[in-house]
Structure formats: structure tokens, C-alpha cells
C-alpha positions in Angstrom: 84.6 -2.8 -28.0 88.2 -1.2 -29.7 89.9 -2.1 -32.6 93.5 -1.3 -34.1 93.3 0.7 -37.3 96.6 1.5 -39.3 97.1 4.1 -42.3 99.1 1.5 -44.5 101.6 2.7 -47.1 100.4 3.2 -50.7 100.5 -0.1 -52.7 103.6 1.3 -54.8 105.5 1.8 -52.1 105.2 -1.6 -50.9 106.3 -2.9 -54.3 109.9 -0.9 -54.1 109.2 2.5 -54.8 111.8 4.5 -53.6 111.2 7.1 -50.8 113.0 10.4 -50.2 115.5 10.5 -47.1 115.1 12.1 -43.7 112.5 12.3 -40.8 109.6 13.2 -43.0 110.2 10.6 -45.5 108.2 8.1 -43.6 104.7 8.5 -43.8 103.9 6.4 -40.8 100.8 6.6 -38.3 100.4 5.3 -35.0 97.9 2.9 -34.2 94.5 4.4 -33.0 92.2 3.0 -30.8 88.7 3.8 -31.9 84.8 3.1 -30.4 83.1 0.9 -32.9 81.0 3.9 -33.6 84.1 5.8 -34.7 85.0 3.0 -36.8 82.2 3.1 -38.5 82.1 6.7 -39.9 85.9 5.9 -40.7 84.7 2.9 -42.8 81.9 5.1 -44.7 84.8 7.4 -45.6 87.6 5.2 -46.3 86.4 4.0 -49.9 86.8 8.2 -50.6 90.3 8.3 -49.2 91.6 5.5 -51.0 90.1 6.8 -53.9 92.2 9.9 -53.8 94.7 9.5 -50.9 96.3 6.0 -52.4 96.3 7.2 -56.1 99.5 7.2 -57.6 100.6 10.9 -57.3 102.7 10.7 -60.3 105.8 12.6 -60.2 105.5 14.6 -57.1 107.9 14.9 -54.6 108.3 12.9 -51.2 107.6 15.7 -49.0 104.1 16.5 -50.9 103.1 12.9 -50.5 103.7 13.6 -46.7 102.3 16.5 -46.7 99.1 15.2 -48.2 98.9 11.9 -45.7 99.2 14.2 -42.7 96.4 16.5 -44.0 94.2 13.5 -44.7 95.1 12.4 -41.1 93.8 15.5 -39.9 91.0 15.1 -41.2 90.5 11.6 -40.2 91.3 13.2 -36.8 88.6 16.0 -36.8 86.0 13.0 -38.0 87.0 11.1 -35.1 86.5 14.0 -32.6 83.1 14.4 -34.3 82.3 10.8 -33.8 83.4 10.8 -30.1 81.1 13.7 -29.4 78.6 12.0 -31.5 79.5 8.6 -28.7 79.5 11.2 -25.9 76.2 12.6 -27.0 75.0 9.1 -27.3 76.2 7.9 -24.1 74.6 11.0 -22.4 71.3 10.1 -24.4 71.5 6.4 -23.2 72.4 7.6 -19.4 69.3 9.7 -19.4 67.1 7.2 -21.1 68.7 4.7 -18.4 67.9 7.2 -15.9 64.5 7.6 -16.8 63.8 4.0 -17.1 65.2 3.4 -13.6 62.7 5.9 -12.5 60.1 4.3 -14.2 61.1 0.7 -12.9 61.1 2.3 -9.4 57.8 4.0 -10.3 56.3 0.4 -11.6 57.9 -1.3 -8.6 56.2 1.5 -6.2 52.8 0.8 -8.1 53.1 -2.9 -7.8 53.9 -3.1 -4.3 51.0 -0.5 -3.8 48.9 -2.8 -6.1 49.7 -5.8 -4.0 49.0 -3.9 -0.5 45.8 -2.9 -2.3 45.1 -6.7 -3.0 46.2 -7.6 0.1 43.5 -5.2 2.1 40.9 -6.4 -0.7 41.7 -10.3 0.1 41.4 -8.9 3.9 37.9 -6.9 3.5 36.7 -10.0 1.0 37.4 -12.3 4.1 35.8 -10.1 6.7 32.8 -9.5 4.0 32.5 -13.5 3.9 32.2 -14.1 7.3 29.8 -11.0 7.9 27.9 -12.8 5.0 28.1 -16.1 6.9 26.9 -14.3 9.7 24.3 -12.4 8.2 23.3 -15.9 6.4 23.0 -17.8 9.8 20.9 -14.8 10.9 18.8 -15.3 8.1 18.4 -18.6 8.5 17.8 -18.4 12.0 14.8 -15.8 11.2 13.7 -17.9 8.3 13.0 -21.0 11.3 11.7 -18.3 13.6 9.2 -17.7 11.2 8.4 -20.8 9.9 7.8 -21.7 13.8 5.8 -18.8 14.3 3.4 -19.1 11.1 3.2 -22.5 12.2 2.0 -21.5 15.5 0.1 -18.8 14.2 -1.7 -21.3 11.7 -2.7 -23.4 14.8 -4.0 -20.1 16.7 -5.3 -18.4 13.7 -8.9 -20.6 14.5 -8.6 -19.7 18.2 -8.4 -16.0 17.9 -9.1 -13.7 21.0 -12.7 -13.1 22.3 -12.5 -9.7 21.6 -12.1 -10.0 17.9 -14.5 -13.0 17.6 -17.1 -11.2 19.6 -17.2 -14.0 22.1 -17.2 -13.3 25.8 -17.4 -14.9 29.5 -19.7 -15.3 32.0 -20.5 -16.7 35.9 -23.6 -17.0 37.5 -24.5 -15.6 40.7 -27.8 -15.7 42.8 -29.6 -16.9 39.3 -28.3 -14.4 37.0 -25.3 -14.2 34.8 -22.8 -11.7 35.0 -20.1 -10.7 32.5 -16.4 -11.2 33.3 -14.3 -8.4 33.6 -12.7 -7.4 30.3 -9.2 -8.9 31.9 -10.9 -11.7 32.9 -12.6 -12.7 30.0 -9.3 -12.4 27.7 -7.6 -14.6 30.2 -10.9 -17.1 30.4 -10.5 -17.2 26.7 -7.1 -17.9 26.5 -7.1 -20.7 29.0 -9.9 -22.1 26.8 -8.1 -22.2 23.6 -5.4 -24.3 25.2 -8.2 -26.3 26.5 -9.3 -26.9 23.0 -5.9 -27.8 22.2 -5.2 -30.4 24.5 -8.2 -31.0 26.6 -6.0 -33.6 29.0 -3.2 -31.3 30.2 -5.3 -27.7 30.0 -8.8 -29.0 31.2 -8.2 -26.6 34.5 -6.5 -23.2 34.8 -6.0 -20.1 37.3 -7.5 -17.0 36.5 -6.5 -13.8 38.1 -8.9 -10.8 37.8 -9.3 -7.6 39.9 -6.7 -9.1 42.5 -8.7 -12.4 43.1 -7.5 -15.7 42.1 -10.1 -18.3 40.8 -9.5 -22.4 39.4 -11.3 -22.7 36.5 -12.6 -26.1 35.3 -13.8 -26.1 31.4 -14.9 -30.2 31.7 -17.5 -29.1 34.3 -17.6 -25.2 33.3 -17.2 -24.1 37.2 -15.0 -21.6 38.7 -13.7 -22.0 42.4 -12.8 -18.7 44.7 -9.2 -19.5 45.9 -10.0 -18.9 49.3 -13.6 -19.1 50.0 -13.9 -22.5 48.0 -17.4 -20.7 46.5 -18.0 -22.8 43.2 -20.0 -20.9 40.6 -21.1 -22.0 36.9 -19.4 -20.1 34.1 -20.2 -20.0 30.2 -19.1 -18.7 27.1 -21.4 -16.7 24.6 -20.1 -16.9 21.1 -22.7 -13.8 19.9 -24.2 -15.9 17.3 -27.8 -16.8 16.4 -29.6 -18.7 18.9 -30.5 -21.3 16.7 -27.1 -22.2 15.5 -26.1 -25.9 16.3 -22.3 -25.7 16.4 -20.7 -25.1 19.7 -17.8 -23.1 20.5 -15.4 -25.6 20.4 -16.2 -26.3 16.7 -16.7 -22.6 15.8 -13.8 -21.5 17.3 -11.7 -24.0 15.7 -13.5 -23.8 12.2 -10.1 -22.0 10.1 -10.4 -22.9 6.6 -12.6 -26.0 7.1 -15.4 -25.7 4.8 -17.7 -28.6 6.2 -17.5 -27.1 9.5 -19.7 -24.0 8.1 -22.3 -26.1 6.4 -24.9 -27.5 8.8 -27.6 -29.5 6.9 -31.4 -28.4 7.7 -33.5 -31.3 9.2 -36.5 -29.5 10.4 -39.7 -30.0 8.5 -41.2 -26.7 8.8 -38.4 -24.5 7.6 -37.8 -27.0 4.8 -41.7 -26.1 4.0 -41.4 -22.5 4.2 -38.4 -22.6 2.0 -40.1 -24.5 -0.6 -42.5 -21.4 -0.5 -40.1 -19.1 -0.7 -39.0 -20.9 -4.1 -42.3 -21.1 -5.3 -44.3 -18.4 -4.5 -41.9 -15.2 -4.8 -42.1 -15.1 -8.8 -44.4 -13.9 -11.6 -46.4 -17.1 -11.8 -49.6 -15.7 -13.2 -48.4 -15.6 -17.0 -47.8 -19.2 -18.1 -45.6 -17.6 -21.0 -42.9 -15.9 -19.0 -40.1 -17.9 -17.9 -41.0 -17.2 -14.0 -43.8 -19.7 -14.7 -41.0 -22.7 -14.4 -40.4 -22.3 -10.7 -43.7 -23.7 -9.4 -42.3 -26.9 -10.2 -39.1 -26.3 -8.1 -38.3 -29.0 -6.0 -35.9 -28.7 -2.9 -33.0 -31.1 -2.6 -31.1 -29.9 0.2 -30.7 -26.9 2.4 -27.8 -26.2 4.7 -27.5 -23.4 7.5 -24.2 -21.5 7.3 -22.8 -21.2 10.2 -19.6 -19.5 9.9 -18.2 -17.8 12.9 -15.4 -15.4 11.6 -18.1 -14.2 8.7 -20.9 -13.7 11.0 -18.8 -11.5 13.4 -17.4 -9.6 10.2 -20.9 -8.9 9.2 -21.7 -7.7 12.4 -19.0 -5.2 12.8 -19.9 -4.1 9.3 -23.4 -3.3 11.1 -22.0 -1.7 14.0 -19.7 0.8 11.8 -23.2 1.8 9.9 -25.0 2.7 12.8 -21.9 5.1 13.8 -22.0 6.4 10.2 -25.8 7.2 10.4 -25.6 8.6 14.0 -22.5 10.8 13.1 -24.2 12.5 9.9 -27.7 12.1 11.5 -29.1 10.0 8.6 -32.5 8.8 8.9 -33.4 5.4 7.3 -36.5 4.8 5.1 -37.6 1.7 4.8 -38.1 -0.4 1.7 -41.2 -2.5 0.7 -40.5 -5.9 -0.2 -43.8 -6.6 -1.7 -43.2 -4.0 -4.9 -42.5 -7.1 -7.2 -45.8 -8.7 -7.0 -49.2 -7.4 -8.6 -50.8 -8.8 -5.9 -48.7 -9.5 -2.3 -48.2 -12.9 -1.3 -46.4 -11.4 2.1 -43.7 -14.3 1.4 -40.9 -12.3 1.9 -42.6 -9.8 4.6 -42.8 -13.0 6.7 -39.6 -14.7 5.8 -38.2 -11.6 7.6 -38.6 -13.5 11.0 -38.9 -17.2 9.9 -35.4 -17.2 8.2 -33.7 -15.0 10.8 -32.2 -18.1 13.1 -33.5 -16.6 16.0 -31.4 -13.4 15.5 -34.0 -10.5 15.1 -33.4 -8.2 12.0 -31.5 -5.1 12.7 -34.0 -2.4 11.4 -32.0 0.8 12.3 -29.8 -0.2 9.5 -32.8 -2.0 7.2 -31.6 -5.6 7.6 -33.7 -7.8 5.1 -33.9 -11.4 4.2 -33.2 -11.5 0.3 -32.2 -14.2 -2.3 -28.8 -14.3 -4.5 -28.7 -17.2 -7.5 -25.4 -18.5 -8.1 -23.6 -22.0 -9.2 -22.6 -24.3 -6.5 -18.8 -23.5 -6.9 -19.4 -20.2 -6.1 -21.7 -21.0 -3.1 -18.8 -22.2 -1.4 -16.4 -19.3 -2.1 -19.1 -17.0 -0.7 -19.9 -19.3 2.1 -16.1 -18.9 3.3 -15.4 -15.5 2.2 -18.9 -13.6 1.6 -20.2 -12.2 -1.3 -17.5 -10.4 -3.3 -18.7 -7.7 -5.6 -15.2 -7.8 -7.5 -16.1 -11.0 -8.6 -19.4 -10.1 -9.8 -20.6 -9.0 -13.5 -21.2 -5.8 -14.3 -25.3 -4.9 -14.2 -27.2 -2.5 -14.9 -27.0 -0.4 -11.3 -23.4 -0.7 -10.8 -20.9 -3.1 -10.5 -21.8 -4.6 -6.9 -23.5 -7.7 -5.4 -27.2 -8.1 -6.7 -30.2 -9.5 -4.8 -34.0 -10.0 -5.4 -37.0 -10.6 -3.3 -38.0 -12.8 -6.1 -36.6 -16.3 -6.5 -37.6 -16.3 -10.2 -35.1 -13.6 -10.6 -32.3 -15.3 -9.2 -33.2 -18.3 -11.2 -31.5 -16.8 -13.9 -28.2 -17.1 -12.5 -28.1 -20.7 -11.2 -27.1 -22.0 -14.7 -23.7 -21.9 -16.1 -24.6 -23.0 -19.4 -27.4 -20.2 -19.6 -25.9 -17.6 -17.3 -28.7 -14.5 -17.2 -31.8 -16.8 -18.3 -34.2 -18.7 -17.1 -33.5 -21.6 -18.5 -35.0 -25.0 -17.9 -32.0 -27.3 -17.5 -32.5 -30.3 -15.3 -29.5 -30.1 -12.9 -29.4 -28.9 -9.5 -29.5 -25.2 -8.9 -28.3 -22.8 -6.0 -30.1 -20.5 -4.3 -28.5 -18.3 -1.3 -31.0 -16.7 1.2 -28.8 -14.0 2.6 -29.3 -11.5 5.4 -28.4 -7.8 4.1 -28.2 -4.5 5.6 -29.4 -2.2 3.2 -28.8 0.6 5.4 -30.4 4.3 3.9 -30.8 3.1 0.3 -30.5 5.1 -3.1 -33.7 4.2 -4.9 -32.8 4.6 -8.4 -34.8 6.0 -11.2 -32.2 5.2 -14.2 -29.3 2.8 -15.1 -25.8 3.3 -13.3 -23.8 1.2 -15.5 -19.7 1.3 -14.6 -20.5 2.8 -10.8 -18.6 0.8 -8.1 -20.1 2.7 -4.9 -23.6 3.8 -4.0 -24.2 7.5 -5.1 -23.5 10.3 -2.5 -26.4 11.7 0.1 -28.1 14.8 -0.4 -27.4 17.2 2.0 -25.1 14.7 4.0 -21.6 13.6 4.0 -20.8 10.3 2.7 -22.7 7.8 0.5 -25.9 5.7 0.8 -25.8 2.5 2.1 -27.1 0.5 -1.3 -29.0 1.0 -4.2 -32.8 -0.1 -4.6 -34.2 -0.5 -7.6 -38.2 -0.8 -7.9 -40.5 -2.0 -10.6 -41.5 0.6 -13.4 -40.1 2.9 -15.8 -36.2 3.2 -15.9 -34.2 5.8 -17.9 -31.5 4.2 -20.0 -33.0 0.7 -19.4 -33.2 -1.2 -22.7 -36.7 -2.7 -21.7 -39.5 -0.3 -21.1 -40.2 -0.7 -17.6 -37.7 -2.8 -14.8 -39.7 -6.0 -14.1 -38.2 -7.4 -10.8 -37.3 -5.3 -7.8 -33.4 -5.4 -7.5 -30.9 -4.6 -3.9 -27.4 -3.7 -4.9 -24.5 -3.8 -2.4 -21.3 -2.5 -2.9 -19.5 -3.5 0.4 -18.4 -7.1 0.4 -19.1 -7.2 4.6 -22.7 -5.9 4.1 -24.3 -9.5 3.2 -24.2 -12.8 5.1 -25.2 -15.9 3.6 -27.4 -17.6 5.8 -29.0 -20.7 3.8 -27.6 -22.7 0.8 -30.5 -24.1 -1.1 -30.2 -26.8 -3.8 -32.8 -27.6 -6.5 -34.1 -28.8 -9.2 -37.2 -27.9 -12.0 
């Protein structure tokens, strides 16, 4: 913005003071056009100029006054030039700042454009990721559905595990003798039999192809017919279980987690009488002051034979593994006398080895014995389903294993939940398990073995002993002078099978 600035005459001249004649007699200055910044500088110097330039010069001549005004004008022009230079510098600085600002704005615009582009890319990537996530979620849902279906199918087929795992096998009759199917044919037979157990109406017959020959099998009649010769033969399935077991293949193959199917009540009077003998005659009864004397009053309430197909074959597999171990390391098994627990041997436990075998002879090559184990009814159910678990047993004097005995009075100490470890005379029902136990090459302990979780190593051979046996007599480290009862300790849950569960009262 521009303003007109005029240097006026002094106040005295305006009131009629006489001026000198001539061209220089009039001190006239043309109006100047100044920028506002220069005007501000003039305004700053104007008070000083007014105080000096327009002060009455007294009696000085008119020429001197004009000279003085021109001089002042020259100074003003110099200051104006300086102001213009300052203004130019300000304009230059402003231009530089404007250019810098424009450059920065361009950079900001470029960054904004880049950011917008990146945001667009991120949005696209997010869309792709969401689509991918949806696809993965759909796949996961499908996998979950397949897993659920597979689990349901597995749950249905679990009781019908193939014959190789269970130990069952198929046979056919030829000329009065029974012959085993080939492994291929036996497996096909077992799968077809599984389907028959699930749906006996639609799957009662099946075609089996073995050795290049097709045969039509009828599971209702338990026969097979040759596809070409039409010859009919009898067939049967062998379950590999003790002969006295009453449960048929259809029950054993579908047991699963059905606890009731594992309990078969014993009603045979000779068997019940013998189990009563085991309860009342395997103890230290001659001294009436001992806790063992109370077992003479024991009364059997019930006896159940345990027919757990899965657990039985796990036990048989363990016996086979022990045989392989003995053969591999040339281990000689020394048999253990079961009558050392009694001052006058009664022979009860010795005869029980055959009386309580359920028609399955005891395996002498792995020193299989009929032994006793006292527990509660609740624990008995768990043992019937999954076997003896040394991890849940209380710690004992001869290691953290499962303890058995040949004397019922020793087992009686562990049948009361209120007085565990004591031969109390509580009147509630007690539980005694009669078990088949594979001792293998037993280690005979002469001192306590607290905290041990496995049998000791063999001398001069690789591996460990199969079990620990403690005979009555002096034992180093025992709190009593002598070990009273004979005890047997195993450290493998597959090494014993619960054959009978006995309920009794005193």
C-alpha cells in the first residue's frame, strides 16, 4: 500500500513570514510514494526532524534555510534507500520462505499421495487377508467337522479294534480239524464281523477274498461257502482268553469303557468255597493277639471274575515282552516259594495257582503267580478298567511300586479307607483282588529300598530285574527287627492282571 508524504513548510511561514525571492526561495518538495515499511521508518525519525528542521532558525537567511531543508531531504532519501534495500531483503527473504513453503507443501502433497497409496495398498491387502482368513476359517470348520466325524466313528469302532491288536483270530474246519485263516483272510473276517456286530441285519453275510479265492461267509450260521465249488465249512473265532471266561466275542469286542461288562459274578460253589479258604487260611492265625487272627471270621459276600478283553491282551503282550527280554540276555528265572509266609505251610497258595487260573495255565517261564492285593471298592473299579497303576500307589518300604502278598491278613491292612495300613476290625465290606502277576527274574531284597521306582539292575547282564521279592526275616533298614509277611513288588502296570474281585466282611 502506498501513501503520499509531503514535507510541509514550517508553521511560521504559513502564518505569513516573508521568504526571499528567487528560484530557491521556495522550499517545495514533491510528494513521495513510499511503501508502508519505509513510511514506518520515516515516522520513527520524524519527531527528531521536526524538533530540528522546523525549529525557527532565527535571523538566518532564506538561502541557509533552503540548504538546510535540502540536506534534511537528502538524509531522508538515504534512509528511504536503506528502507527500500531492507524491503528488498524482506521481499527476497519472503520469496525464499515462500519457495521453501511451496517445496515443503509439494513434499507434503507427495507424502500424502504416497500415504494414500499405501493406505489403498493396505486396504487391498486387508481385503485379501480377510478373504484368506475366511477361507482358512472355512477350512478349519471343515476340518473340525471331519475331526468330529472321525472321533465319533473312532468311538464306535474303538471296541472293535482289529484282531491283530486284540489277539483274536479266525479258524475254519477241514476234515475234523481246525485251521487258522491266513493273516489277510483273518483280518477281512474280523472287519466283516465288526460290521455284523454293529448291524446284524444288513451285514450278516460278507464275501471274503483270500489267496485269490472268494468265499461267502454267514456269521449267523458261522459258515463259509466256496464261491466255485459251493463247499460249506464251519468257521469260528478264537479270542485268546481263558477257557472259563463266559463272555462271548460279541461282548468282549464291544466292551469299550463299559465297566459292568467286565464284572462276571461267580456262582460256582466249589470256586466260592476255595476263595473262602484263601481268605481264612492264608494268615498268621495261631497267635490270637495278632491282628491277623480276625481273618478267620471273614465271610465272602460276592466274587466277580474280571473279563476285560483289552486289559487281558495288554497283560499277554507284557508277558511276551518279558520272554523276549529273557531270551535276549540269556536270563535264568529262579522260582519263588509261596509258602515262606507261614510257619507251617498250608499249601493254599500253591494249590491256588491251578484252582484260580480260569483254565489258562500259569506261565512258568516268566514266573507267573496267583497273588493277593487289598484295596477299596472305588480303587477296585479303576483297577478293573485300566489295571494296577504304580503311580497312584502309596510309597512303600521296598520301592514305589504295586505291592502283592500271599497272605490275606497282610492285604486286609489296606482295605479300610479309615484305617489304611492297619488290620482294623471295621464291619463294612472289604475288597480283595486276586491277581495274576508275572514276577520274571525277581530280585530278593535284603534291605529296604524306599523311593526306588524300578527294580535293581541285574548282575552281569543288561537290564533290570522283573520284580522285587521280600521274604520274611531280618531286613536291614526296617523299623521292625524282622519282616513278617512275604511281599512282591512290580513296577510295570502291564505286569499284573486282576483275575477276581472279592467282597467280604469280618
